[in-house]
C-alpha positions as CSV (number, residue, x, y, z in Angstrom):
1,M,-23.1,-48.8,12.2
2,S,-21.0,-47.3,9.5
3,E,-20.8,-43.5,9.0
4,N,-20.5,-41.9,5.7
5,V,-17.2,-40.0,5.8
6,Q,-16.6,-37.7,2.9
7,L,-13.0,-37.8,1.8
8,P,-11.4,-34.5,0.7
9,P,-11.0,-34.1,-3.1
10,Q,-7.8,-35.4,-4.5
11,C,-4.9,-32.9,-4.7
12,P,-4.3,-31.2,-8.0
13,P,-1.3,-32.8,-9.8
14,W,1.0,-29.8,-9.2
15,C,0.4,-29.8,-5.4
16,T,3.6,-30.4,-3.4
17,V,2.1,-30.0,0.1
18,E,2.1,-32.8,2.7
19,H,-1.4,-32.2,4.0
20,A,-1.8,-32.6,7.8
21,E,-5.4,-31.6,7.6
22,T,-7.9,-34.5,7.3
23,G,-11.0,-32.5,6.7
24,P,-12.4,-30.9,3.6
25,D,-10.7,-27.5,4.1
26,R,-7.2,-27.6,2.7
27,T,-4.7,-25.4,0.9
28,H,-2.8,-26.7,-2.0
29,A,0.5,-25.0,-3.0
30,A,3.6,-25.4,-5.1
31,I,6.7,-23.4,-5.6
32,L,8.7,-23.7,-8.9
33,G,12.1,-22.3,-8.9
34,P,14.1,-20.2,-8.3
35,F,15.2,-20.5,-11.9
36,G,18.8,-19.5,-12.7
37,G,20.1,-16.0,-13.4
38,P,20.1,-12.7,-11.6
39,G,16.3,-12.4,-11.7
40,Q,15.8,-15.4,-9.4
41,V,12.4,-16.1,-11.0
42,V,9.9,-18.1,-8.9
43,I,6.4,-19.2,-9.7
44,R,3.9,-20.0,-6.9
45,Y,0.5,-21.7,-7.1
46,V,-2.1,-21.7,-4.4
47,Q,-5.6,-23.2,-4.3
48,A,-8.0,-23.6,-1.5
49,D,-10.6,-26.3,-0.8
50,K,-13.2,-24.7,1.6
51,D,-16.6,-25.8,2.6
52,G,-16.6,-28.6,0.1
53,A,-15.8,-26.3,-2.9
54,R,-12.5,-25.9,-4.7
55,H,-11.6,-22.3,-5.4
56,P,-9.7,-21.2,-8.6
57,V,-5.9,-21.5,-8.6
58,L,-4.0,-18.3,-8.0
59,G,-0.6,-18.0,-9.7
60,R,2.1,-15.5,-8.9
61,L,5.4,-14.8,-10.6
62,S,8.1,-13.1,-8.5
63,Y,11.5,-11.9,-9.6
64,Y,14.2,-9.5,-8.7
65,V,15.2,-6.4,-10.7
66,G,18.0,-4.3,-9.4
67,G,17.8,-5.9,-6.0
68,Q,14.1,-5.2,-5.7
69,R,11.5,-8.0,-5.5
70,R,8.7,-7.6,-7.9
71,V,5.5,-9.7,-7.9
72,R,2.9,-10.3,-10.7
73,D,-0.3,-12.3,-10.7
74,L,-0.4,-14.9,-13.5
75,E,-3.4,-14.9,-15.7
76,P,-4.0,-18.3,-17.3
77,T,-4.1,-16.9,-20.9
78,D,-0.9,-14.9,-20.4
79,A,0.9,-17.8,-18.8
80,Y,-0.1,-20.1,-21.6
81,D,0.9,-17.6,-24.3
82,W,4.3,-16.8,-22.8
83,G,4.9,-20.5,-22.2
84,Q,4.3,-21.1,-25.9
85,V,6.5,-18.1,-27.0
86,I,9.4,-18.9,-24.7
87,A,9.3,-22.7,-25.5
88,G,9.6,-21.8,-29.2
89,L,12.7,-19.8,-28.8
90,D,16.0,-21.2,-29.8
91,I,18.6,-20.9,-27.0
92,R,20.6,-18.4,-29.2
93,S,17.5,-16.2,-29.4
94,F,17.2,-15.5,-25.7
95,A,19.8,-12.7,-25.6
96,E,18.1,-11.1,-28.7
97,F,14.7,-11.4,-27.1
98,A,15.9,-9.9,-23.9
99,E,17.5,-7.0,-25.8
100,A,14.3,-6.4,-27.8
101,L,12.2,-6.4,-24.6
102,G,14.6,-3.9,-23.0
103,M,14.4,-1.7,-26.0
104,A,10.6,-1.9,-26.0
105,A,10.6,-0.8,-22.3
106,R,12.8,2.2,-23.2
107,V,10.7,3.2,-26.2
108,L,7.4,2.9,-24.3
109,D,8.9,5.0,-21.5
110,G,9.9,7.7,-24.0
111,G,13.6,7.0,-23.6
112,L,14.6,6.4,-27.2
């Protein structure tokens, strides 16, 4: 007599975890980075399969500023928009872009 065994859903394409679990409850994860520079930027993705349902992906961006670790949740729209903006920058524009962001931070903080 054969039993109907439900296989867990296939991993998302970005998952880098070697799953030891054989049941339907699993956690998918990936770490991208650290990317070069003093900020040590890292992007993490986590997604859970629980009780036969796949939960939404959580994205988190972490980086260092002045030796302090900062963490931000990634919203899909923001991640897409920034990906498009940064991908469109010429390598020579990065320093100007960083300078402009620093100036915006100072202006918004009342420092200029």
